[in-house]
C-alpha positions as MATLAB code, in Angstrom:
seq = 'RRVVLRLYRDILRRGKLWKNNQAPEESSYILEEARKLFRKNKDINVREKTLEKIKEGEARVELAKHYGNPYPRMYYAQPGVIYKSGNRAKTRINPEYMHSYYDEDEFGLRDEKSGDKN';
ca = [
      -8.949   15.429    7.640;
      -5.907   17.590    8.319;
      -3.685   14.499    8.658;
      -4.982   13.089    5.376;
      -4.335   16.337    3.509;
      -0.851   16.630    5.010;
      -0.045   13.060    3.926;
      -1.407   13.710    0.418;
       0.651   16.902    0.021;
       3.737   15.132    1.345;
       3.332   12.281   -1.153;
       2.766   14.684   -4.062;
       5.818   16.725   -3.031;
       7.947   13.593   -2.815;
       6.653   12.458   -6.207;
       7.604   15.732   -7.859;
      11.070   15.718   -6.300;
      11.690   11.950   -6.497;
      15.424   11.291   -7.006;
      15.922   14.882   -8.210;
      13.843   14.135  -11.318;
      16.324   11.469  -12.449;
      13.584    8.816  -12.608;
      10.568   10.333  -14.405;
       8.730    6.985  -14.678;
       8.896    6.469  -10.924;
       7.930   10.075  -10.289;
       4.836    9.833  -12.489;
       3.967    6.481  -10.852;
       4.020    8.099   -7.404;
       1.780   10.966   -8.522;
      -0.695    8.748  -10.382;
      -0.835    6.176   -7.580;
      -1.436    8.842   -4.939;
      -4.230   10.456   -6.945;
      -5.840    7.096   -7.710;
      -5.816    5.792   -4.140;
      -6.794    9.063   -2.459;
      -9.734    9.468   -4.864;
     -10.742    5.857   -4.304;
     -10.737    6.306   -0.527;
     -12.192    9.838   -0.339;
     -15.633    8.634    0.777;
     -14.437    6.608    3.765;
     -16.215    7.988    6.833;
     -15.370    5.338    9.407;
     -12.601    6.634   11.673;
     -10.867    3.251   12.095;
     -10.812    2.635    8.354;
      -9.455    6.154    7.742;
      -6.689    5.618   10.288;
      -5.869    2.291    8.627;
      -5.508    3.992    5.240;
      -3.339    6.759    6.735;
      -1.101    4.126    8.305;
      -0.902    2.352    4.942;
       0.106    5.562    3.163;
       2.744    6.389    5.762;
       4.160    2.864    5.544;
       4.457    3.098    1.766;
       6.215    6.469    2.042;
       8.705    5.038    4.535;
       9.354    1.960    2.386;
       9.885    4.113   -0.696;
      12.341    6.337    1.171;
      14.197    3.392    2.667;
      14.502    1.240   -0.458;
      14.544    4.041   -3.035;
      11.746    2.243   -4.844;
       8.189    3.651   -4.943;
       6.545    0.440   -6.101;
       4.740   -1.720   -3.523;
       6.703   -4.620   -2.129;
       4.601   -7.757   -2.058;
       5.461  -10.264    0.614;
       4.865  -13.988    0.338;
       5.534  -16.769    2.774;
       6.436  -20.235    1.623;
       3.216  -22.306    1.919;
       3.358  -24.921    4.626;
       6.417  -23.541    6.375;
       6.153  -23.858   10.140;
       7.559  -20.916   12.077;
       9.202  -21.114   15.495;
       5.881  -20.102   17.032;
       4.392  -23.352   15.682;
       2.067  -21.529   13.282;
       1.870  -22.621    9.692;
       2.533  -19.969    7.043;
      -0.352  -18.864    4.895;
       0.084  -18.800    1.154;
      -0.125  -15.011    1.229;
       0.525  -12.485    3.952;
      -1.202   -9.116    3.730;
       1.228   -6.423    4.824;
      -0.509   -3.244    5.944;
       0.934   -1.210    3.093;
      -0.864   -3.393    0.526;
      -4.466   -3.233    1.795;
      -5.611   -0.911   -0.986;
      -4.421   -3.411   -3.558;
      -6.262   -6.244   -1.875;
      -9.370   -4.072   -1.578;
      -9.529   -3.501   -5.315;
      -8.284   -6.996   -6.145;
      -5.811   -5.637   -8.689;
      -3.652   -8.729   -8.314;
      -6.523  -11.250   -8.448;
      -6.088  -12.245   -4.824;
      -9.723  -12.392   -3.787;
     -11.672  -15.645   -3.713;
     -15.038  -15.645   -5.469;
     -17.006  -17.142   -2.577;
     -15.561  -15.735    0.596;
     -13.908  -12.549   -0.664;
     -10.591  -13.997    0.461;
      -8.209  -16.069   -1.590;
      -5.749  -18.688   -0.366;
];
């Protein structure tokens, strides 16, 4: 619980101070996104799932700091590409910092039957 609250405060602090208030749209996005996702996940009681969400939040913070862009970075692989390992690329790769989006199916990525699309 302490780790979650520390992460939440850190994200809110970063949102308020984002780029020295030179990008108010991005700042408000960070604050709204943090509130939305933390409220959505507040009832998670399974330790592994909680740790997964903490890792997701930390990854998004690091990506935002590194790229100077708070918006999630979606990652796609070219369908049918064969990597050096011999594995075929999926049509969509789920990076760990996007799990909350896939959970709520905001991007329409979930298949009707299996709960998984592509």
